[in-house]
C-alpha positions, 0 to 999 in steps of 0.5 A: 355117576361121574359128569364131564366138565361141560356137563357141570358147567350146563348143569350149574348155568342152568340151575343158577338160572332157574332159581332166579326166573323159576321159568324152564331154561333154553339151550340159547340162554345158557349158550348166552350166560354160560363161559363154555364157548358152545352152540345151543344145538351142543348144549341140547345134546348136553341137556339131553344126556343130563335129563337121562342121567336124572339130573334134568327134567322136561316139564313140556315137550317143548320148554326148556329143562328144569333141575330135578331133586338129583340135580339140586342135590349135586349142586348143593352138595357138590358145586354150589359156592356160598355167599359167606356174610360180610362183616357189615351185615354179621354185626348188623344181624347179631345186634338184631338179635340182641344181647341174650337178655331177653326170655328164651321165647322171645329171643326165638321168636325175634331171631325167627321174625329177622331171619323170615325178613333177611331170607325172604322165606319161612323161617322156624326156630324149634325151642329146647325140649322141656324134658332135658331141661334142668329145674332151678326153683319153684315158687307158690303165691297165694292168690285167694282161698284155694287157689295158688299160681306156681311159678316154674323156673328153668334152665335158660331163665324159662319161666312157667306160670301155672294155677293150681288148686290148694286145700283152702285152709292153706296160707303163705307160710305153707305154701313156702315150706312146700317150695322149699322142700321141692326146691331141694328135692328137685335140684340138679334134676331135668324135667323128665327126671323131676317127674319120675323123682315125683312118682317115686316120693309119691310112693314113699309118702303113701306108705310113710304118712308125711303131711308136709311131703305129701301135700307138696307133692299133691301141688307138684303133680298138679304143675308136672302133670302133663308135658307142654308141647314144644314151642316152635316159632314159624315166621313169614308164611306170607313169603310164600305167596311172594314165590311164581311157582305157588301161584296155585294156592292148592300146592300149599293147602298141605303145607299150611296145615302142617305150619298151623298143626305142628306135630307133623312138622316138629317130627320132620325137624327133630329127624333130619336135623343133624347134630352139628352143621347144615342139613338140607332136605329136599321134600322129593326125598321124605315121604311127606307128601306136603313137602314135595315141593319145597327145601327145608333148610336146617341148622341146630343151635347149642347151649353148651356143646350139646343141641338144644334145639333147631333153627329152619327155614322152608322154601322152594326147591329153587331156593337161593342156597348160596345166600341163605345156608349162610344165614341159617348157619349165622343165625344158629351161631348167634343163638348159641353164643347168646344161649351159651351161659344160661343152658 
């Protein structure tokens, strides 16, 4: 539905005032703040038309108007002018994220903290899927008779440790043989492919008994037996309580539960994120009760050319999109640059 220039002027002025105040906006406010040179009565008529077309809502009979999801969607897709980061802001944020020498988990955790601090919203950064990450090597360290530490190193310098049980008769030399065998067997595969290969090899060695192979594979089964939950780094939950629309804690209960349990939120991030570029999702557009009063802004970060994970912000619908979107996008770009040579 096409809007006239005067309707667009009223809609933009109303949305930008609502973003700042969190209060319904009246015709007199729009008359003062816009350059439309229209009387409050004329603006009231335009607001009534915008309400009828679905761009505005009237929360109370005597109150002003607030933007609807449709109004916000039209604003962010067609009308909003982003506030690009200054060179100083870009340099400061990039420097704060470091030089990429941190462990991947620490890098992402640090990036989430910074993004939350800069946007004053709740930040979420989704780590790479373990199944898609390439195997590098595995080592076993003897802790005591019958017990060893498996050290798994995967693409990106990500290290995972796991205690495994072993035959009490095995020594350090045996463990070195097993790790050499597994490193040769799994080289060049993703963790998902490693698990498939492991099943194939277990079948083979059961048909042709090979002691070294079988014991090495038994150890590998312990290491790769379960999928590690995908990490998600959430920071700034306290920022929810700074927004006046959430003065009633009941509005936050379902979302806080989702942030705590993570699984539902992981599915939503996976579903809504684009392979490239910014995604802006209004909770009212999704069939998710806990997200109804919120907006999710996300952007993928890359390894070489493929998406590895997602950088996201969740906040109230009246978020300052012009400021927040460039911050999310730039954070994803910096993470991509830091990880480019590690994946």
